[in-house]
C-alpha positions as CSV (number, residue, x, y, z in Angstrom):
1,M,218.3,13.5,90.4
2,I,217.7,14.8,93.9
3,S,218.4,12.4,96.7
4,R,216.2,11.7,99.7
5,R,219.0,13.2,101.9
6,G,219.0,16.4,99.9
7,V,215.2,16.8,100.1
8,I,215.3,16.2,103.9
9,A,218.2,18.6,104.4
10,S,216.3,21.3,102.3
11,A,213.1,20.8,104.3
12,V,215.0,21.1,107.6
13,G,216.7,24.3,106.4
14,V,213.4,25.8,105.2
15,S,211.7,24.9,108.6
16,A,214.6,26.5,110.5
17,V,214.3,29.7,108.5
18,A,210.6,29.8,109.0
19,A,210.9,29.2,112.7
20,L,213.5,31.9,113.1
21,S,211.6,34.5,111.1
22,A,208.4,33.8,113.1
23,C,210.4,34.7,116.3
24,S,211.5,38.0,114.9
25,P,209.7,41.0,116.4
26,E,210.2,43.2,113.3
27,V,208.9,42.8,109.8
28,A,211.3,44.0,107.1
29,D,210.1,46.9,104.9
30,L,210.5,45.7,101.4
31,T,209.5,49.0,99.8
32,S,212.8,50.8,100.4
33,T,216.4,50.3,99.6
34,P,218.4,49.2,102.7
35,E,221.3,51.4,103.7
36,P,224.4,50.0,105.4
37,E,224.3,50.3,109.1
38,A,226.1,53.5,110.0
39,P,229.4,53.2,111.8
40,A,230.2,55.4,114.8
41,T,231.4,58.3,112.7
42,S,230.2,60.1,109.6
43,T,233.7,61.6,108.9
44,P,234.9,60.5,105.5
45,V,237.3,57.5,105.7
46,A,240.0,56.8,103.1
47,V,239.6,53.2,101.9
48,A,241.8,53.0,98.8
49,K,243.8,54.7,96.1
50,T,241.9,55.3,92.8
51,S,244.4,53.0,91.1
52,D,243.2,50.1,93.4
53,I,239.7,50.1,91.9
54,P,239.7,48.5,88.4
55,I,237.6,50.2,85.7
56,G,234.4,48.2,85.1
57,S,234.9,46.3,88.4
58,G,235.5,47.1,92.0
59,K,236.6,45.9,95.4
60,K,235.1,45.0,98.8
61,F,236.2,46.8,101.9
62,D,235.2,46.7,105.6
63,V,234.8,50.2,107.0
64,E,234.4,50.2,110.7
65,G,232.8,46.8,110.6
66,V,230.5,47.6,107.6
67,P,231.1,45.6,104.4
68,I,231.0,47.9,101.4
69,L,231.8,47.8,97.7
70,I,233.6,50.5,95.8
71,T,233.2,50.3,92.0
72,Q,234.5,52.3,89.1
73,P,231.9,51.8,86.3
74,R,233.7,54.3,84.0
75,A,237.1,55.8,84.2
76,G,237.2,58.4,87.1
77,E,233.7,57.6,88.3
78,F,233.5,55.9,91.7
79,R,230.4,54.5,93.4
80,G,229.8,52.9,96.8
81,F,227.3,50.3,97.9
82,S,226.5,48.0,100.8
83,A,228.2,44.7,100.1
84,V,225.2,42.8,101.6
85,C,222.9,41.1,99.1
86,T,219.3,42.2,99.5
87,H,218.1,38.7,98.9
88,A,219.6,36.7,101.7
89,G,222.2,38.9,103.4
90,F,225.3,37.2,101.8
91,V,228.3,39.5,101.7
92,M,229.4,39.9,98.0
93,T,232.9,40.2,96.6
94,N,232.4,39.2,92.9
95,M,232.5,42.2,90.6
96,A,233.4,42.2,86.9
97,N,232.0,43.6,83.6
98,S,230.2,46.4,85.4
99,E,228.2,43.9,87.5
100,I,228.1,42.9,91.1
101,K,227.2,39.2,91.4
102,C,226.1,37.4,94.5
103,D,227.7,33.9,94.6
104,N,225.1,32.7,97.0
105,H,221.9,32.6,94.9
106,G,222.9,34.4,91.7
107,A,221.5,37.9,92.1
108,V,223.2,40.5,89.8
109,Y,223.4,44.2,90.5
110,S,224.6,47.2,88.4
111,A,228.0,48.4,89.4
112,D,226.9,51.9,88.3
113,D,223.8,52.5,90.4
114,G,223.3,49.3,92.5
115,S,220.0,48.4,90.8
116,V,219.0,44.8,90.4
117,L,219.8,43.4,87.0
118,S,218.5,39.9,87.7
119,G,216.9,38.2,90.7
120,P,216.2,36.8,93.2
121,A,217.2,40.1,94.9
122,P,214.1,42.2,95.7
123,L,215.8,45.5,96.2
124,A,218.7,47.6,94.9
125,L,221.9,47.8,97.1
126,G,222.1,50.5,99.7
127,K,224.3,53.5,98.6
128,V,227.4,54.7,100.4
129,T,228.8,58.3,99.7
130,V,232.1,58.2,97.8
131,T,234.3,61.2,97.3
132,V,237.8,61.4,95.7
133,E,240.5,63.7,96.9
134,G,243.6,63.5,94.8
135,D,244.2,59.8,94.4
136,E,242.4,58.8,97.6
137,V,238.9,57.2,97.6
138,L,236.9,58.2,100.7
139,V,233.6,56.9,102.0
140,S,231.1,58.2,104.5
141,F,227.7,57.1,105.7
């Protein structure tokens, strides 16, 4: 059963979000996949050793202030994505069983291609370029 306090708190939260979004000068383009905001350099940056990224899972890293996810959906295949959920902007860290899960509202993404497996996320995750040199995993934007 929902308490009166919970209903009031929800109403206040929804009102605040509506008020803030009304003040925004821009309208988000919901027809394209967001890319992570590019850091100051596009030079590949080493973020991990290949052995640091579990098969069927992944890890979150911050590269020059940008939260990213590096996954290894299959042995020797590495993928990179924005770690920011496309639903509400929550930074995600939960990866297992070849899925990336948002602990905020329950969106689930594929660790292979970043596509939405279940909502409420409206868009796939933005992609980050990943290369492997020897045992180093490098990313660039």
